[in-house]
C-alpha positions as CSV (number, residue, x, y, z in Angstrom):
1,X,-37.4,-45.1,-128.8
2,X,-37.2,-41.3,-128.2
3,X,-40.7,-41.4,-129.3
4,X,-42.0,-43.4,-127.2
5,X,-40.7,-41.6,-124.5
6,X,-42.1,-38.0,-126.0
7,X,-45.7,-39.6,-125.9
8,X,-45.1,-40.7,-122.4
9,X,-44.3,-38.0,-121.2
10,X,-46.1,-36.3,-122.5
11,X,-49.4,-37.7,-121.0
12,X,-48.1,-37.9,-117.7
13,X,-48.4,-34.3,-118.1
14,X,-51.6,-34.6,-119.0
15,X,-52.8,-36.3,-116.5
16,X,-50.8,-33.5,-114.3
17,X,-53.0,-31.5,-116.0
18,X,-56.3,-33.0,-115.1
19,X,-55.8,-33.4,-111.2
20,X,-54.6,-29.9,-110.8
21,X,-57.3,-28.3,-112.8
22,X,-60.0,-30.9,-111.4
23,X,-59.1,-29.0,-107.7
24,X,-58.5,-25.2,-109.0
25,X,-62.0,-23.3,-108.2
26,X,-61.2,-23.7,-104.9
27,X,-62.0,-20.7,-102.4
28,X,-59.4,-18.7,-101.8
29,X,-57.5,-20.1,-97.6
30,X,-55.6,-18.8,-95.8
31,X,-52.2,-16.7,-97.0
32,X,-53.3,-16.2,-100.6
33,X,-56.3,-13.7,-99.5
34,X,-52.2,-11.6,-98.8
35,X,-51.9,-12.1,-102.7
36,X,-55.9,-11.2,-103.2
37,X,-55.0,-8.0,-101.5
38,X,-52.0,-6.9,-103.1
39,X,-52.9,-7.5,-106.6
40,X,-56.3,-5.7,-105.9
41,X,-54.3,-2.4,-107.5
42,X,-55.0,-1.0,-110.2
43,X,-50.9,-0.6,-111.4
44,X,-47.6,-2.3,-110.6
45,X,-46.6,0.7,-108.5
46,X,-49.6,-0.2,-106.3
47,X,-49.0,-4.3,-106.5
48,X,-45.1,-3.1,-105.2
49,X,-46.0,-1.0,-102.0
50,X,-48.7,-3.7,-101.2
51,X,-45.5,-6.0,-101.7
52,X,-43.7,-4.4,-99.5
53,X,-46.8,-3.3,-97.0
54,X,-47.5,-6.1,-95.9
55,X,-46.2,-9.4,-98.4
56,X,-43.4,-11.3,-96.8
57,X,-41.2,-12.5,-100.1
58,X,-39.9,-10.6,-102.8
59,X,-42.5,-9.3,-105.4
60,X,-42.4,-11.0,-108.8
61,X,-44.7,-13.7,-107.7
62,X,-47.3,-10.7,-107.1
63,X,-46.9,-9.3,-110.2
64,X,-47.0,-12.3,-111.8
65,X,-50.4,-12.6,-110.5
66,X,-51.5,-9.1,-110.5
67,X,-51.2,-10.2,-114.8
68,X,-52.9,-12.7,-114.1
69,X,-56.2,-11.0,-112.5
70,X,-56.3,-8.5,-115.5
71,X,-57.7,-11.8,-117.7
72,X,-60.6,-12.5,-115.2
73,X,-61.8,-13.0,-112.7
74,X,-59.1,-12.3,-110.2
75,X,-59.9,-14.9,-107.5
76,X,-59.7,-17.5,-110.3
77,X,-56.9,-16.0,-112.5
78,X,-54.6,-14.9,-109.8
79,X,-53.5,-18.2,-109.3
80,X,-52.4,-18.7,-113.2
81,X,-49.0,-18.3,-112.2
82,X,-49.0,-20.9,-110.0
83,X,-50.4,-23.3,-112.5
84,X,-48.9,-22.8,-115.0
85,X,-45.1,-23.4,-113.2
86,X,-46.6,-26.2,-111.2
87,X,-47.4,-27.9,-114.9
88,X,-44.5,-26.4,-116.1
89,X,-42.7,-28.6,-113.6
90,X,-43.4,-31.9,-114.1
91,X,-41.8,-32.1,-117.5
92,X,-39.1,-29.9,-116.5
93,X,-38.6,-33.1,-113.6
94,X,-38.7,-35.6,-116.4
95,X,-36.2,-34.0,-118.4
96,X,-33.8,-33.1,-115.2
97,X,-34.3,-37.2,-114.4
98,X,-33.5,-38.2,-117.8
99,X,-29.9,-36.3,-117.9
100,X,-28.9,-37.3,-114.6
101,X,-30.1,-40.5,-115.1
102,X,-32.0,-42.6,-118.1
103,X,-34.9,-42.5,-119.8
104,X,-36.6,-44.2,-117.4
105,X,-35.4,-42.3,-114.2
106,X,-37.0,-38.8,-116.5
107,X,-40.4,-40.9,-116.4
108,X,-40.6,-41.9,-113.2
109,X,-39.8,-38.3,-111.8
110,X,-41.8,-36.3,-113.5
111,X,-44.9,-39.2,-112.5
112,X,-44.3,-37.9,-109.0
113,X,-44.6,-34.9,-109.6
114,X,-48.0,-35.4,-111.5
115,X,-49.0,-37.3,-108.4
116,X,-47.5,-35.3,-105.8
117,X,-50.5,-34.0,-102.8
118,X,-47.8,-31.3,-102.4
119,X,-46.9,-30.2,-106.1
120,X,-50.8,-30.5,-107.1
121,X,-51.5,-28.4,-104.0
122,X,-49.8,-25.5,-104.6
123,X,-49.9,-25.6,-108.5
124,X,-53.1,-24.8,-107.6
125,X,-52.5,-21.8,-105.0
126,X,-51.9,-18.5,-105.3
127,X,-48.7,-18.0,-103.6
128,X,-45.0,-17.8,-104.6
129,X,-43.8,-21.7,-104.1
130,X,-45.1,-23.1,-107.6
131,X,-43.1,-20.4,-109.4
132,X,-39.9,-20.6,-106.8
133,X,-39.7,-24.2,-107.3
134,X,-40.3,-24.3,-111.3
135,X,-37.2,-21.5,-110.9
136,X,-34.9,-23.5,-108.8
137,X,-35.0,-26.9,-110.4
138,X,-34.6,-24.7,-114.1
139,X,-31.2,-23.6,-112.4
140,X,-31.1,-26.9,-111.7
141,X,-31.2,-28.4,-115.4
142,X,-29.5,-25.4,-117.2
143,X,-26.3,-25.1,-114.0
144,X,-25.7,-29.3,-115.2
145,X,-26.7,-28.2,-119.2
146,X,-24.0,-25.5,-119.4
147,X,-20.8,-27.1,-117.0
148,X,-21.4,-30.3,-119.3
149,X,-20.4,-27.9,-122.3
150,X,-23.8,-28.5,-123.5
151,X,-24.2,-24.5,-125.1
152,X,-23.1,-21.1,-123.6
153,X,-26.3,-20.3,-123.6
154,X,-27.5,-22.7,-120.6
155,X,-25.1,-19.9,-118.6
156,X,-28.0,-17.0,-119.4
157,X,-30.7,-19.6,-117.9
158,X,-29.4,-20.1,-115.4
159,X,-28.7,-16.3,-114.5
160,X,-32.2,-15.4,-116.0
161,X,-33.8,-18.3,-113.8
162,X,-31.6,-17.4,-110.7
163,X,-32.5,-14.5,-110.3
164,X,-36.1,-14.1,-110.8
165,X,-36.0,-17.6,-108.3
166,X,-34.8,-14.5,-106.1
167,X,-37.1,-12.4,-106.8
168,X,-39.3,-15.3,-106.4
169,X,-38.7,-16.5,-102.8
170,X,-36.1,-15.1,-100.2
171,X,-35.3,-18.8,-98.7
172,X,-34.4,-19.8,-102.8
173,X,-30.9,-18.3,-101.5
174,X,-30.2,-21.9,-99.6
175,X,-30.6,-24.2,-102.6
176,X,-29.2,-21.5,-105.2
177,X,-25.8,-21.8,-102.2
178,X,-25.8,-25.3,-102.1
179,X,-25.6,-25.5,-106.2
180,X,-23.2,-23.0,-106.0
181,X,-20.5,-25.0,-103.3
182,X,-21.6,-28.1,-105.1
183,X,-20.1,-26.8,-108.8
184,X,-17.5,-25.2,-107.4
185,X,-16.4,-28.3,-105.4
186,X,-17.0,-30.6,-108.4
187,X,-16.2,-28.5,-111.6
188,X,-12.8,-26.5,-110.1
189,X,-11.8,-25.9,-113.9
190,X,-14.8,-23.8,-114.6
191,X,-14.9,-21.5,-111.5
192,X,-14.0,-18.2,-113.7
193,X,-17.7,-19.3,-115.2
194,X,-19.7,-19.9,-112.1
195,X,-18.4,-17.6,-109.8
196,X,-18.8,-15.0,-113.3
197,X,-23.4,-15.8,-112.9
198,X,-23.3,-16.8,-109.5
199,X,-21.9,-12.6,-108.9
200,X,-23.9,-11.5,-112.0
201,X,-27.1,-13.6,-110.2
202,X,-26.5,-11.4,-106.8
203,X,-25.5,-8.1,-108.0
204,X,-28.8,-8.2,-110.8
205,X,-31.2,-8.8,-106.7
206,X,-29.4,-6.3,-104.7
207,X,-32.0,-3.3,-106.0
208,X,-34.4,-4.9,-104.2
209,X,-32.2,-5.3,-100.7
210,X,-32.7,-2.0,-100.1
211,X,-36.8,-2.1,-100.2
212,X,-36.6,-4.5,-97.8
213,X,-39.0,-4.4,-95.0
214,X,-37.3,-4.8,-91.9
215,X,-37.1,-8.0,-90.7
216,X,-39.5,-9.1,-94.3
217,X,-36.5,-11.8,-95.1
218,X,-35.8,-12.7,-91.8
219,X,-39.3,-14.2,-91.0
220,X,-39.4,-16.1,-94.5
221,X,-36.2,-18.1,-93.3
222,X,-36.4,-17.8,-90.4
223,X,-39.3,-20.3,-90.8
224,X,-36.6,-23.0,-92.0
225,X,-35.0,-23.8,-89.4
226,X,-37.9,-24.3,-87.3
227,X,-37.3,-28.5,-87.9
228,X,-36.5,-31.5,-85.5
229,X,-35.5,-34.9,-86.1
230,X,-39.5,-35.2,-85.6
231,X,-41.0,-32.5,-87.7
232,X,-38.3,-33.4,-90.8
233,X,-39.8,-36.8,-91.0
234,X,-43.4,-35.5,-90.6
235,X,-42.7,-33.2,-93.5
236,X,-41.2,-36.3,-95.7
237,X,-44.1,-38.2,-95.6
238,X,-46.4,-35.6,-96.4
239,X,-44.3,-35.0,-99.0
240,X,-46.4,-38.5,-100.5
241,X,-49.5,-38.9,-98.2
242,X,-49.9,-35.7,-96.5
243,X,-52.1,-32.3,-97.4
244,X,-49.4,-29.0,-97.9
245,X,-51.0,-26.9,-94.8
246,X,-51.1,-29.7,-91.9
247,X,-48.8,-28.5,-89.3
248,X,-45.1,-29.5,-88.7
249,X,-46.0,-30.5,-84.9
């Protein structure tokens, strides 16, 4: 049974890879041009300077994209972090679905991610969204495993993933906050571990705060509140049938 599950999950991942590779050679578009500009310098110092100059996100994705650009044609290789994160998200969601439900739930969740228009699009875009999604999903899996007593090292995985998520996109503060509230409510007996790990994640993010440009985080987070019931419904429908860059209006 375990072997059949593994083979099925592998098949789903291979389908997801094929779908993403098929469209990964598209030209740079929209905000990807910001990533291209930010990753032009030869050194990390120049990359960080440009992040602070024009980016509305923290620096981790730009640093990873810069690393990818060192491998070949920058217009292609700056997408490497998104591609790897988008592919890794498939089995990760499969594992999360299996943990929460059962084997069938995990395979169904993995298949939905593998064929999701949003997941496919952002896995081939040189922006932080695929990386952010992977890291938030990893914090969820790590937190659930840690709370269920599957090993103390899951707490370390949670902290690393949470810090990386915060350094990838400011809006990760929202799901991390929801996780914290839920965990403290449902697992009061582990409040000390929860407060320590979440506090450590915040502490490790603090060095970046003085470097944030004025209004940078507000601009990045502000869009999260620009929703109406109609636009929220439209967004949910687009997750299945739509395209990632269509307007909410």
